[in-house]
N, C-alpha and C positions, 0 to 999 in steps of 0.2 A: 902745423896741424897736430892736434892732440892724438896720441896713439891710443887705440882701443884694443882690449883683449877679447878676442872672439872665441877663446878656447871653451868657455862655459856655455856658449850659445848652442842649442841643439841644431843638428843638420836638418835641412828640409827633407821631407819624405820624397823619395824618388818613385816615379810611376814606372812600374815594371811593364815593359812592352810585351803584349801577348805573342807567343810563338806561333809559327805555322801549324804546329801539331795541336795547339789549343784550339785554333779555329777549325782545323780539320775534324777534331772530335766533336765540336759543336755542330758542324754540318751533319756528321754521322748520326748524332742524337736526333736531329730533325727528321732524318729518313727513317729512323726507328719509330718515332712517333707516327709518321705517316703509315708505316706497316701495321702498327697496332691499332690504327683507327682513331687516335687521339685528336689528330688535326681534322679540319673541316673536310667534307667530302670532295671539295675542290681544293686539293692540297697546294701548299706554297713551299717555296724554298728560299733560303737566304743567299744573297749574292754580295760579295765583298770586293772592294777595290784592291789593287795590288798591295797597298799598305794596310789592308784590313780595316779601313775606316769607312764610315758611313754605309752601314749595311742596308741593302735594298731588298724589299720583299717582292717576289715575282710569283705569280700564279703559274702552276704547271699546266700546260695545255692538255686538254682532253683529246686523245687521238681520234675520238669519234665526233668531235665537235663540228667539224666542217666536212665530214665524209659520211654519207648515208650508206648503210650496208647494202641497200638494194642496188646501189650503183657500183658495188665492189665485184671483183672477179675472183674466182677460186683457182688456186694453183697448187702445185706440188713442189716442196722445197728439195732441191737437188744438191745444194752446197751452201755452207754457212761460213761467213767471215766475221770479222770483229764487229762491224756496224751494219753490214749488208748481207743479203743472202740471194742466191740465184734461185729463181722460181720458174718452173715450167708451166706455161699456160697451154692453150690448145695447140698452137702451131709455132710457138716461139719460147725462148728462155729469156727472162728479163731479170734485171738487177733491182731489188727492192730494199729500201733502207728501213731500219727500225731505230728510232731515236732512243736515247737512254730513258727518257721519261715515258715513251711508249712501251718500252720493255717492262718498266715498273707496273704500268697499268695492265699489261698483258699477264703479268705474273710469271712469265717464262719466256726465255729466248726461243725463237724458232729452232727446230732441230731437223736434221736431214730425215726425210720421210713424212714430215708434217704436211697436212693440208691447211692452207692459210687463205685468208681473204685479203686481197690487195685493193687499196684505194688509190686513185690518181691524185697526186699532189702537185704535179708539174705538167703544164701544157706542152712544154718543149720536149724535144727528144732527149733521151738519156745520154749524157756525154760521158758518164763514168768517171768524171774528174772530181773525186771527193764526195763525202757524205753530204746529201742535200741536193746533188745534181740529178739524182735518180727521178724517174717519172712516177714510180710507184712506191707506196709505203705499206708496210704490214699493219693491218688494222686489227686482225684477230687470228689467233691460232685455234683451229677447230679441235674438238675433243679427240683425244687419242684412244685407240683401242689397245695399244700396248706401247711399252717404252723400255729402253735399257739405259741405266744411269751409272755414273761413276762419281767419286768424290770431287767436289769443287775446291777452289782455293780456300785456305783457312780464314782469310780475311774477307771472304765474299758473303753477301747476304744470302745468296742462293747456294746452299751447302752442297747441292748435288748438281751435276751437269748431265744433260741427256745426250747420249751418244747417237741414238737413232729412235725413231718413232714409227708406229703403225707397221710393225714387223710380224711375220708369220713364224719365223724360226731363227734361232741363234746358231751360227756356224762358227765354232772356235777352232782356230788353226794352231796346231802345236807341232813342233819338230821332234822327231825321234832322237835327234842329237844336234848339237851346234845351233842354238843353245839347248841345254838339257831340259827335260820335262819339268815344269814347275807345278807341283801338286796343289799347293795352296791357292795359286792364281786360278787354276782350273776349277777348284771347288767354289770359289766366289762366283765365277760365271755360271756354274751349274745351279747354285742357289738362286741367283738373280733370274735365271730362265724359269726355274720352278715356281718362283713367286709370281711371275707373270703368265704362268701356264703356257710357256713357249717350249716347243720341242728343241732339244739340244743335240746338235750334230757335231761330233768330234772328227776333225780332219787331221790326220797324221802325215806331215810332209817329210820330204828328204828320205823316203824309203830306200832310195838307191844307195844311200850311205851304209846300209846294213847288209853285210855280205850274205847272210842267211835269211834275209827278209824278216817276216813277222816272228820267226823263231828267236831273233836277237832283241826283241823288244824287252825293255826293262820291267822289273816287277811292279814298279809304280804305275807304269802305263797299263800293264795288264790288269792291275787292280782297278784302275779308273775306268777301263773299258767295260767293266761289268755293271756299271751303274748309270750309263748314259743311254740315250734313245737309239743312237746309231753311230757307228764308227766307220770311216772311209779312209784307208791308207792310200796315199797318192805319192807320185813322183812326177814332177813337171818335166824332168829330163827324159824319162823313159815313157811317159804317158800313162803310167799305171794309175788306175782308179779314176781318171778324169771323166770318162763317160758315165760311170756310176754317179759321180758328183753332179754332173750336168743334169741327169735325170732327177736328182733330189732337189735341185734348185728351180727346175722348170715350173713356171706359173706361180711362184711364191716370192714374197719380199723377204730377203735373207740378209741379216746383218753379219758381216765378217769382222772378227776381231781376234786379237791374240797379242802375244808379247812381240817386241821388236826383234827382228832377225829370224823369225820362224818361216819366212818365205810367203807371207800373206800377199804382198803386192805382186810377187812373181806369179802366184797362183791366180789372182784376179786377172792379170794380163793374159794368162793362158785361156781363161774362161770367157772373157769379155773382149772381143776385138775392138780396138780403138781406145781401150782404157788408158794405156800408156802411163801406168803409174811408175814412179821412180823406185828403183830397187837399190839395195846396198848389201855389203858383205858383213859377216860377223867379225867383231874385233878379235884379234888374236890374243891380246893380253888377258882378257877376262872371259872370252867366249860369249859375250852378250851382243845383242843386235844394235844397229844404229837406227835412229828414228828417220824414216824416209817419208811416211805419210804424216802430214801435219794437220789435216782436217778431214772430217767425214765427207764422203762424196757418194752420190747415187748414180748407178749405171743401169741402163736397160739390159736385161739378160736376153740373149738370142732365143726367140721362140716364145717369150712371155715371162714376166716377172721382173724383179729388181734385185740388184746386188748393191748393198751399202757397205762401202769400205770405210773402216774407222781407224784412227791412229793406234799404233801399238802402245799399250799402257801397262803400268806396273800393278795397278789395283783397280778394283771396281767396288762401288758402294752397294750396300744391302739395305733395302727399305721394305717395310711392310705397310702398305698404304701411305698415309701421311707421316707416320712416325718411323724412327729407326727401329729395326728389329731388336728386341731384348734378348737376353741370354736364354731365358726359358723357351722362347719360340725357336731360337736357333738349335737348342738341344733336342727339340721335338722333331724338327723337319730336316736335320742335317742328312744329306744324301748317303745312302748305304748303311745307316745305323739300324734300321728296323725293316724287317721283311713286310712288304705290303703297306709300308708307312704306318704300321700299328705300334704305338708307343707301349713298351712292355716293362719299363722300369717300375719299381715299387712305389716311388713317390712321384706325383705329377710335376713337382718343381725340381726334379733331379737335373743337375747340370753335368752329370757324368764325371765328377771330380773325386769326392770322397764319400758320397752318399751310400748308405747301405742298400742292398738290393738293386744295384745298378746293372742292368742287363748289358749295357754297352761295354763297361769295363770287364765284365765276365767274358764277353765275346772276344775282347782283345787278349785277355790272359789265356783263353783256350785256343787262340789262333784262328778263330772263325772270322774275326775282323782284323784287318791289317793295322799294324802300329803306325804306318804312314798316314792312314786315313784318320786315326784318332789324333795324331800329332797335328794334322792339318786343322782339325776341329778346334784344338786347344789354341792354336795361333790366331784363328779368327775370333774365338771367344775373348781372348785376352786383348786383342786389338780394339775391341769395342769399349774398353774401360778407359 
């Protein structure tokens, strides 16, 4: 056989196999087109085999296609899970599912405190064994009168997550010590409450750890107490302030929140018989709390009203309507900067940084406004960039 020299022949082109990341990006682009309205009003999605071959087009089901709203029942969401939620009807609490496609159509996942319409999708009884076995499905979330949001995951289409809906007041629990008072965290909650026109109640826990009571409160706490609607110092161990807090909660829907370890779950257990929330101790190595509440839950308050317990979180999102609050808006409405909320700086776009005629910096330099309050403003302003 005659020998041939193959060195000069070009190598055949190799077909590069698409990676999982490539196909994942392709699917995400489809969902972005769906959100922007580029695709048909009856949206579609691409489905791939395990080897990413032979893509198939499938129409996304309309959640209202087989369910007439006149046949739906209205309920109150009392707890939310990953793909289901517990909904209280007239005389029972049922588990209702919400499919991923349904949630896209709704535009929002249900939140604790929401009023929702439930449609029956399963004639059998609810077995509770996996998503799809439930008897009811969330068809629509009814309009909210108020809500409290926090930032969502960075890779999420929904940039903010709703902690609670349809609330009358925000009750923020903070400990006087163990862990220490977090000025910036409290300011974010106060801003969120102000944007939704919600009263802000500050509950100071662990008062029994201060030998001289309120006389031992830190300067930061004293400064913050001057700009909130109401302050209630309490101690679950001694019972101090619990009756005053009960009167404040009676007949209202109140959302409880705060950082981990401040005693929020212990306080809710003392106020609501049968709540039985898990409690934990503060870590000795850093003085921070352990997460014990993992999801928001709604409880009936004795005598009337609701208490919504939310997980301890590190931050809360700030929004003004549909858009994020810009720096100029933050500079105008930051709590405690202006008496009677009357903007007094020389320039309307003053950010209280280096602008001439800034009444806020003048108040800080003269001691009329605390440096801790100004530093908290700067942290929030810088975090938005």
